[in-house]
C-alpha positions as CSV (number, residue, x, y, z in Angstrom):
1,M,-90.5,-50.6,5.7
2,S,-89.6,-47.6,7.8
3,R,-93.2,-47.1,8.9
4,E,-95.1,-49.3,11.3
5,N,-97.7,-51.6,9.8
6,T,-101.1,-50.0,10.5
7,S,-103.2,-52.5,8.6
8,S,-105.7,-54.8,10.2
9,V,-103.3,-57.7,10.0
10,D,-101.4,-58.3,13.2
11,M,-97.7,-58.3,12.9
12,A,-95.7,-58.9,16.0
13,N,-92.4,-57.7,14.6
14,G,-93.8,-54.6,12.8
15,K,-92.6,-52.1,15.3
16,K,-89.2,-53.8,15.6
17,M,-88.7,-53.8,11.8
18,A,-89.9,-50.1,11.6
19,Y,-87.4,-49.1,14.3
20,F,-84.4,-50.8,12.6
21,A,-85.3,-49.4,9.2
22,S,-85.6,-45.9,10.5
23,Q,-82.3,-46.2,12.3
24,E,-80.7,-47.3,9.1
25,K,-82.2,-44.5,7.1
26,A,-81.1,-42.0,9.7
27,A,-77.5,-43.3,9.6
28,L,-77.5,-42.9,5.8
29,K,-78.8,-39.4,6.0
30,S,-76.2,-38.3,8.5
31,E,-73.5,-39.8,6.4
32,I,-74.6,-37.9,3.3
33,K,-74.8,-34.7,5.3
34,R,-71.3,-35.1,6.6
35,G,-69.9,-35.8,3.2
36,G,-71.6,-32.9,1.5
37,N,-70.0,-30.2,3.6
38,E,-66.7,-30.4,1.9
39,V,-65.9,-27.2,0.0
40,V,-64.2,-27.8,-3.3
41,D,-62.5,-24.7,-4.8
42,Q,-63.5,-24.1,-8.4
43,V,-60.7,-23.7,-10.8
44,V,-61.4,-20.5,-12.7
45,N,-59.0,-21.0,-15.5
46,A,-59.2,-24.8,-15.8
47,R,-58.0,-25.0,-19.4
48,K,-55.4,-22.3,-19.1
49,A,-52.6,-24.7,-18.2
50,A,-53.4,-27.0,-21.0
51,N,-53.6,-24.2,-23.5
52,L,-50.4,-22.7,-22.2
53,A,-48.5,-25.9,-22.6
54,T,-49.7,-26.4,-26.2
55,A,-48.8,-22.7,-27.0
56,K,-45.3,-23.2,-25.6
57,A,-44.8,-26.3,-27.6
58,K,-46.0,-24.6,-30.8
59,A,-43.8,-21.5,-30.1
60,K,-40.8,-23.8,-29.5
61,K,-41.4,-25.7,-32.8
62,K,-41.8,-22.4,-34.7
63,A,-38.5,-21.0,-33.2
64,K,-36.7,-24.2,-34.2
65,M,-38.0,-24.0,-37.8
66,A,-37.0,-20.3,-38.0
67,K,-33.5,-21.1,-36.7
68,A,-33.2,-23.9,-39.3
69,S,-34.4,-21.5,-42.0
70,R,-31.8,-18.8,-41.0
71,K,-29.1,-21.4,-41.0
72,K,-30.1,-22.7,-44.4
73,N,-30.2,-19.1,-45.8
74,K,-26.6,-18.4,-44.5
75,K,-25.0,-21.1,-46.6
């Protein structure tokens, strides 16, 4: 509906409808352009934090088991 009716049928409101539709389309395009300019920094090591947390938990558990083993062997 953004183009004017060019058929042989006479439409009194064709130009008006085409104008409003093109204005609406232009508004949407400008909104998309404004929203797309935001720069999002890419996280290089995205999984590093998660892997580090699991490694720390594993090391802590291993140290606890080793301490319990040493304590058991002392008695």
